C-alpha positions in Angstrom: 98.9 77.2 75.5 98.1 80.9 75.4 101.0 83.3 75.6 101.1 86.5 77.7 101.1 88.6 74.5 97.9 86.9 73.3 96.2 87.4 76.7 97.2 91.1 76.8 95.7 91.6 73.3 92.6 89.5 73.9 91.6 91.3 77.1 92.8 94.7 75.9 95.1 95.0 79.0 97.1 97.9 77.5 94.0 100.0 77.1 92.7 98.9 80.5 96.0 99.9 82.2 96.0 103.3 80.5 92.4 104.1 81.4 92.7 102.9 84.9 95.9 104.8 85.5 94.5 108.0 84.1 91.3 107.6 86.2 93.5 107.1 89.3 95.6 110.2 88.6 92.4 112.3 88.0 90.6 111.2 91.1 93.4 111.5 93.6 95.7 114.3 94.8 99.5 114.2 94.7 99.4 113.7 98.5 97.0 110.8 98.3 99.4 109.1 95.8 102.6 110.1 97.6 104.0 111.8 94.5 105.5 115.3 94.0 103.5 116.0 90.8 101.3 114.3 88.3 103.9 114.5 85.5 104.2 110.8 85.5 103.2 108.1 83.0 103.2 104.3 82.5 105.0 102.3 79.9 102.4 100.0 78.4 104.9 98.7 75.9 106.5 97.0 78.9 103.8 94.9 80.6 104.9 92.0 82.9 102.4 89.2 83.2 102.2 86.7 86.1 99.7 84.1 87.0 99.3 83.9 90.8 99.0 80.8 92.9 95.2 81.5 93.1 95.1 81.4 89.3 94.6 85.2 89.2 96.3 87.3 86.5 98.6 90.2 87.3 99.7 92.8 84.8 102.4 95.2 85.9 103.9 98.2 84.0 106.5 100.7 85.2 105.5 104.2 86.4 107.9 106.7 84.9 108.8 110.3 85.8 111.1 112.0 83.3 112.0 108.6 81.8 113.1 107.3 85.3 111.2 104.3 86.7 109.8 105.4 90.1 107.4 102.4 90.8 104.8 100.3 89.1 101.2 100.2 88.3 99.3 96.8 88.1 95.9 95.4 87.5 94.8 92.1 89.0 92.1 89.9 87.4 90.4 86.8 88.7 90.4 83.5 86.7 87.5 84.8 84.6 89.3 88.0 83.8 87.1 90.2 86.0 89.1 93.1 87.5 89.7 92.6 91.2 92.1 95.3 92.2 94.7 97.8 91.0 98.1 98.6 92.6 99.9 101.9 92.5 103.4 101.4 94.1 106.0 104.1 94.4 109.6 103.0 95.3 
């Protein structure tokens, strides 16, 4: 059975999260994202992997502001690892 670490490496999830997060920040205003400023980051050394009931793959990483976790950013892929959606959630 394939481990989460192997899946993350095989599909370059760390890179995909970083690129997608950067694109999201660059293409939206602070108001659109419900944040005070764009001095936020994600921690791709901490990726949580879950397989959903539909056999989709969800990869979540914390959103940080001054080293405090303020939410999470996630990418969801279908069973063939085609990107379906991204989630930007602020607590």
